N, C-alpha and C positions, 0 to 999 in steps of 0.2 A: 214636607213629604215623609212619609214614615218608612224606614228601613224594612226592609222586606219579615214577614214572619213565618219561620219554619217552624212546624211542631215535630218534636220527635216523641215515636211512639216505641219506649224500648226498656225492654225489664232490667238489662243489665247497667248498674247504677255508674260505675267507671267506664262506660261506652254514653247514655247520656252525658255524663261531666263533662267529657273528651268532645262529644260532638259541641255541645253549647258556647263550651272556651272557646276552641275556632271559629262557631260562627259570630261571637262578640267582635274575636279579632278582626272579621275583617266587615263587620259593620253593620250584620243583622244582627234579630232578635227572635231566642230559643223560649219556644214553651215545652214541658218534658211531662211525659205522663209512662206509664208501667205498663199499660195495660189494653187489648185492643176495644175494650166496653170505655176505658176512658179517653182511648184517642176519640172516637164518635163522638164524646161531647165535648171534647176541647174544639175539636171541626165544628162541632154547632155554635157553643160558643161563642169560640176565637174568627173563623175562619182565617186560618193562616194563610199563606201565598206558597207554601210549598210544606207535602207531608212528608217527613224521611222514617219508614214503616219500615220494621224488624218484621220476618216473618212469623220465627219461633216466639210465640207471645204466649203465655198464660190466659189460659181462658179462651178466647176469641182470637183465633189467629191473625197472622199478616193476610191473608188472604181470602179471609173472611171479611176483613175492614177492608181490605179496596175494594171488592166485591159491592158493598155496600154502597161505599162512597160513590162510584162509579153509576152505579144505575138510579141515583138520586138526581133531579135534573138540577139538584141549588148545592151539589159540591162534586158532582161527576169534571168541573173543568180545573178543578186545584189536581196540579201536579203529584205525582207522587213518585217517590224511589225507594226501591227496598235495598234494604239489607237484608243478604244471606247466605247463609253458611259454604265453605264449598262443598260440594259434590251436590248443590239442590237444584239440579239443571232439570227438572221436573217441574219443580215451583217457580221457579223463574218464568220458565214456559210461560206456564199459567198466570202468573202475575201480570206479564205484557201482553198477554189475549186478554186479560180481563183490563186492560187500561193503562197499566201502570208507566211510568215512561222512561224509567231507566232502573239498573239495581245495581251495588257494590258489593261486595266479597268479601267478610272478614275472614282476617283479619285487613283493617284497609289502610291505605296513609290517609291523613288527615289532610293533607296537599290534593289529594285525588277528589277525594269526598266532596270539598269545596269545591275545588274546579267542576265537578260533575253537578253540584248543587247551580251554582251559576250558570252555569250553559243551561241547565234546566228552568229555571227562572226564567234567564232572556226569552228561550224561546215560547215560553208559555206569554211574556207581555209582547212579541211578536204576533203573537196566534189574537190576541186580546185587539191589538189595533195595528191593523193590515197595513205594509205600504201600501204607495200612493200605483206602483206601477200594478200590485193587486185586486188595487179598488179598478180599474183602468180594464182592467184582462178580463175581454169576452168571458161568456160561458162557451165549455166544450163539451159540444152536443154531439153524442156519436148514439143513434138506432136510439136506444131506448133508456140512455144515459145521460146527464146532466149535471157537469160539475161547475159549480161559480163558487172559486176564488174567494172571493171581497168578501160574499155571504156565509161563504165555508159552508155550501149547501150543498149537498146530493138527492137526485131525486132520480129513480128508479120508474119508467115509466108513467111521469105525473107526479108520483109519490113521493113524500120525502124517507131520505133512511138515515136514521142515527149512527153516526161512527165517532171512535174515539177518535184525538187530534192526530193521533198516530195512522191510525187508519184511514183517515183522512190525507194523510201526506203521502202517504203511499201510493193512494189513489192517484192523485195530482203528480206526483212523480211520473209515473209511470204511464201514464193518461198524455201529457204534454210532447210525448214524442211518442206518439203508436208505429207500433212495428219493429221500434227498438230493443235489441234484447240486453235485458241489466244482467249482471250475476250478484246474490246477495250480498256482496261487499256493495256494489256500488250502489244498490237501492236502501243499505245501509248510511251511505257514504252522504248518499243526495239528501237523504230525510230528514238525518239529524246534524248532519254538518260538520262532524268531527268521528273520529273513529271509534266504534263500539264494540265493544269485548263482548257480542253475543253470538250462541253457535248458528250453523245452519238452521239447524231444527228449530229453532225462536222464531225466525224470518218467516221457513215455512208453515209454521203454527199461525202466525198474523195474515197470511196470505190466505190461508184456508178461513179463518175468522171472517174476513174482506170479504170473500165470493161468498158466502154464509149471508151476509148482511144484503150485499147486494140481490141475493136471489137470482133471477131471472137473466139477470146484467153481469153475475159474476164469469160467464163467459169469456164476458170481455180480455179478463187478464187470465193468460196462457202460458203455461207451464212448458218450457224448454226443456228437455231432459239434460241432464249433465252442463248447465249453463244455469241458468236462470228463470228469470219471466220476462214475457214481453206485453202491453195492452196491444189487439187486435184489432185494427184499423177496420 
């Protein structure tokens, strides 16, 4: 079995070399490119297991690359970790809303980055191979909304809805306990399985995007002012 292949899309040579070296130490393979255009071509040619994507790239920037990858049925399941500079909260929110799985701010600790890469890779593998308990879990049906965990499928009034893996996990987390109120931090911990350094605003934006995709079923997710969110029974 081949070790995971991580594509590094980063225009700074020192960072590419540092990340590549640490991936090698962790038993992973690395492919390196400098621009967004080269990144898209490398994804098509090599099909990496994860893309480490700098947002500030010459030419096609990281957000545009993320959007193109997540819009294509051939590449939308490839997890993406964004590399960002401090103070780029707006870009972080946009990237997460486009479907990116995580972000790490520069300057970063190589140990922290490797831990985040391992976590995202593990979560992606779990999404591809649902646990037996998930396969046996009956569909959750609420009026005009149906959620099938084993199939990773959401239907609104019988029509399928395309959700990112993060959006699906958020919906599943809330729907499993209708009526319960969860804070933003509880949602993050329940969805990602570890502590995330994501702002409340990012959580709110993801909820807004999820409601929009659910359309007429979006009103199942209710805002509890000053606390967080709940799934209405």
